[in-house]
N, C-alpha and C positions, 0 to 999 in steps of 0.2 A: 510775093506781090499782088497777084492775082487773086488772092482770097482778101487782100484789105481795098482792093478796090470794089472787089466783089461785098465787102461791109459797107463803105464806104458809099456803094449803089441802095445799096437796102436802107443808110441811112435816112441820106436826102429825098429817098422812099415814102418815107416816114414820115418825114419834114411835111412835102409834101400834102399830103393827108390831115397831118393837124393842121394847116394854114389855110383847107378850104370853107370849114367849118367860123373861122377867123371871120374868112370875105362874106361869108352869105349871112352873118350875121352883124356885121357889122353897122353899129346905128348910125341914122345919118345925124346931119348937127340940124341947127333952127337954118344955118346959111345955108344948105346944102336944101334944104324944104323951100328958102324961101324964092332959088332959082328955079321951080316948077311950079308958082302960082298960078301961071299962062295956061294951065290943066282946066279943057274942060269936060265936058258930058255931052251924050244926045242920048233923049226920054222921049222918043214920039215929038214930036216940036220945038220940044225944050229945051236948051240951051245951057248950060249951067258952069259957073264959069266959078274957080276954086278959087281967088279973092272976096266975090261973094260973102263965102256959107265962114270965113274967121269966127264974125260975131258969136251968129248959132251955135257952131262950130262950139265957143269957149263957154258957153250957154249948159247948154244940153249933154254933151258928150266926153268930153276934157274930162269930167271924173273920173271916168270908167277908162277912155282909154290913148289919156296923155296927151301932154301938150305937143310931144312931139311921133304920135299916133304907133307909140309902140305897147299900149294894151299896159303902160305903167300907173295911170294915174292916180290921184292919193287913193282912191274907193275900190282897187286893184289886190289891195292888200288881202280884203277882208272877203276877198271869194274862192273857193278853194273847193275841190273837184270832191266828193260827188253831185255838194247840196249846189255848187256854184262854178259856172265856168268860168275859166277866166279870161279879160276883154279879147276880142280878136289884133294884133298885131298888124298893123295896115304898111307897114315897113314891109313886111315880108311877100308883099302880093297874093296869100292864097286863102281862098275861101272856100269855107265848106257849101252852100249851097250857090248852085251856079246851073247856067243852063248847056254850056259850054265844055266839053270832056274834060278828061279829069288832065288836072297835070297846066290845065290851058288857063287864063284869064277871065273871069266873067264878064258878060256883059255893062251895061251900062243899065239897063231895063235890071239885072239882076241885082247889082249891087241900090236900085233904085227900091224894088222888092221887099229887101231885105231891112229898106230903114223903116217902112215904111209898114210892114207889117207884125217886125221885130223876130224876137226867139221865146219859141214855151220855152219851161223852164230854164230861165236862165235873167240875167237881170236887165237885159234888153227888150226897153218897152218898144209897143207901137207908136211910132210920130207920124202917124195921119193927121196929128192935130198942124204940124206943117203944111206950106201951103206945099205945089208941086214944083214951085220953084226952089222953093225951099231948098228940100227934096233935092232937087236934081243938080241945085250946087254944093252942097252934102256932096253926093255923088263927085266930082270933081275934085273938093276935099279932101276924100277917101282917096281917091287915085295919086294926089299929090305927094301922098307919099311914099310911094312904092316907085325906085327909074323903074319895075315892069314894065312897068303904065308907058314909058315916055318912051321903050323901043321896041314892044311888045304886040302886039294886035290882041284882042280876045280871039278863043275858039271857036270856031260855024259852031252853031247852039244847035242840039242833035236834036232831027224829028222825032215827037211825039205820037203814036197814031194814034186815030181817035178810038176810045174809052169802050170794048168789047160792052155785049149783056154779060151779067154775071147769067153762068150755071154752076152746076156739082159738080162736074167734068173740068169745068176752066179750074174750082178750088182743087179737088181731087190732086189734078196737073203742076198746079202752083207747090201744091206739097212736097209733087216732087224735086222741084226745085230746089228748095228750101231741103232738101235731102243733099240731091247734088253738091250747086258748091258749097254746102257746108253752113252754112246760116246758123245753122244753131250753136254752132262753133264758139261765138260771141255771144248772140243774141238770145240762146234757151232753146230750149223743145218748144216750148211755151209764149217764146219770145218777151223775157222776166228782164234780159240784158246778165242773165248768169250760167253763160257757159261756159267749158276751162279755160277757154284765149278773153274772157272777158273784159278778165283787169287790163288787157293790152287793147282796146277799145276802145275810143272816144269819139269817132265823125268820118269823116272825108275826107279832103283834100285838105292834107299837112298831117292827115292819121291812118292808121296801120288801115280802115278800112278801103279797100281797094273797088279799083268800077267792074261790072261785071258787063260792058257792053261790049266786049269780044268771046263769055264767054255765053251772052242770053237772050234770045233771040226775043226781038219787040212782043211778040204774041207773048212770050214764054215771062216777060217783065211783066205782062199783064193779071197774068197768071199767079206769078208771087203779091203780086200786092191784093189778089182778092184772098188770097189764103193768110195774107198779116192782119186781113182787118175781120179774119176770125178770131184773131186774138185781143183784140179792143174791145174796151167794157161796154162802150153804147152797142145799141142793140142795132145789128145790118143784116142784110141775107144773105152776107154772107154769115155769119153765124148760126140765123137758120137750116142755110141750107148743112154747114159744119155739121150743125147737130142731127139734122134726118140721118145724115149719113153714118151718123155715130165715127167722126173722122178722130183716131187717135194720135197722138206729140207722134214726131219723130223718131224712131225710139237711136239713139247714136251705139247701141250695139248689135245690132243688125249687121247681116253683109250689105256689104256693096251694092245700090239696088233694087234692096231690100228691105232700107228705111221706114 
């Protein structure tokens, strides 16, 4: 009897685990979305209304993001990594670019900025040709796709200290941070995305890219930024200083702390 009960418990547990993804990924219907058309956004002194963005979304966005905002528009079939990234599934309420802590919802300003700037090396263009009101309305429309926005508040934006002056010492310190938190495992020792774990690295929230807010101090984050700029093809003060230092790439085979 005890053995049977144990097996039954295991089966129930397995069923519960299997059911979780189905619930999390349950797609919303047009009926569900119509109930959320009262969604609003607030960007500066503008208030956006989801219902006012139906026409702009249909004209500019539906081809990629789909009628239901699930990233399954008719153009999505032609977008395959690594050349093209799949369109964002708005229903999940998970966004890579945020000023808020990982795992939290973005601020309305974050979504507005994403629409305005677009995304480099993707099919998402800049939409700064739209008026500020149209973009603010589109933020509300994006929000209406995910029930998370109806039950959760955006995270508190992370405070970013002012950018300090770049120095040779800070670049060397940034290299040490790059080695210590093992950025090279995904991004490669020269930032070419060819590290041993690169096949699993696809970005930020909703991806294997973790937050380092608890592992890197604010001043160390700037050091890391300065070091990463040495990988860029454009001319920069950081590249010149790295050249003067004869700075070598991180050595993955060196003992920890001596890379």
